[in-house]
N, C-alpha and C positions, 0 to 999 in steps of 0.2 A: 205603637203605630209609627210608621215611617212616612216621610213626606218626599214627594218628588221635588225636583228643583223648580224654583220659580222662574217663569219665563215672562218677559215683558208682554203686557196685554192679556195675560191668562191668569186665571185664578189658580192657586196651588191646589193640587189634587192629593188627597190623603189615601194611601193604600194601607189596608190593614193586613197583618200577618195571619188573618183568619183562614186564608186559603189552605194552609197546611193542616189546620184543625178541622176543616170540612171533610177531609179525606175519609175519616172514619164514618161519618154520617152518610156520605155519598156511597161508600162501599156497602154499608148495611142496607140501605134502600135498594141498591143495585142487586144485592143478593136476594132480597125479598122478591123484587120484580122478576129477576131471573128464574127463581125457583117456581114462582106461580106460572109465568108464561112458558117455561120449559115443560112443566107438568101439563099445561094446556096443549102445548105442541105435541107431546107424546100421546095424549088422549085423542086429539084430532087425527094424528097419524094412524093410531090403532083402529079408529072408527072408519077412516076413509080408505085404508090400505086394501081391504078385501074388495071394495067396489072399483077403486081407481087404479090400483096397482101401487107398487112401492114408490117409484120416483114421483109420479103425479101427487100422491097423497102427501109426500114429504114437502113438495113445493107449495101446495095449498096450505098446509099447516104452518109452514114458515111464513108465507105471505100474511096470513091472518095474525099470527102472534107477533111478528116484527112490528106491525103497525101499532098494536096495543102496547107492546113493550116500550117502543120509542116515545109514544105519547105519555106513558107513565113516567118515564125518565124526565121528559120535558116539564111535566106538571109537578112531580113529587121529588124525585131524586135530585135534580138540579134546579129546583124552583128558585126563582129570584136571580138566577144567573142569566146574563145576556146570551141569547142564542139567535143567531141570524137565521131567518126563515129559509133562505136558499141553502145554507149549510145543513139545516135540519132535513130538508127534502132530499138533498144529496146524500146525507147520512142514511136516511131511510132506504134509498135506492141501493147504496153501497152495502148496507147491512143485509138487505134481502139478497143481493147478488152474491155476497160472501157466503152467507149461510146456505143458499140454494146450491152454489157450486161446491162448497165444502161438504154439505150433506150428501150430494149426489156422488161425489168422489168416495166418501166414507162408505156409502151403501154399495157402490161398485166394488170397492176393496173387500168388503165383507163377502159379497157374492163370489169373488175370486178365491177367497180362502176357505169359505164354508159352503158345502153343498147344500142347497135349498135351506137357507136360514129362515127361522120362524119369524113371525111378526114381532115377537117379544125380543128376540136376538137383535133384530133390526132396530127396534126402539131403544134397547139398551146401548147399542153402538151409537145411535144418534144422540142420546143423552150424554154419553161420555165425550163425544165430539163437541157438544154444546158447551160443556164446561171450559174446554180449551178456547173455543171461539169467544165465549163470554168474557174471559180475562182480557183478550185482545180488544174486544169491543169497549170494555170499561176504560181502558187506557185511551182509546180513540175518543170516546165521549168526553172524558175528563180533560184531556189536553188538546183537543181540536174543536169539537162542536161547542162545548161550553167552556172555552178556554179562559175567558177573562171575567173575574168577579166584578160586580158593580162597584164603582168608585164613588166616593162622596167628596163633595167640594167643601173645603174649609171655609168657614164663615169668619171673617175678620171683624 
């Protein structure tokens, strides 16, 4: 363990090197949550696409799964880590906006390159794009939203 410098009038704060070791656990839970919610997103997209159309089905699926995924990360993946409520709400909004915009662009690109893509082709394209977006989101969650581990005060 390392200690921060002592400041007059303040208790020394001990920071543990545990943060580096948390990465594996965070990554494992993140992959589990990502696989489950991405699968749910694909299923919702496939169910809604015939009724709503491609873009609206994608937006509804993203909206529902983003909320579930973010709450999972708050409660399980990064449990015990300080997370500001405003940051979390902003993160929800930015995550939805990112995936909505990103998914829409990916679907539009697919339409530009493939004449009349099937729902399965659209879903596969969205799943592949989700993997790339998921890596970026993990970095954002780990180093911005849940940036600082809890500190413990040294008892003298």
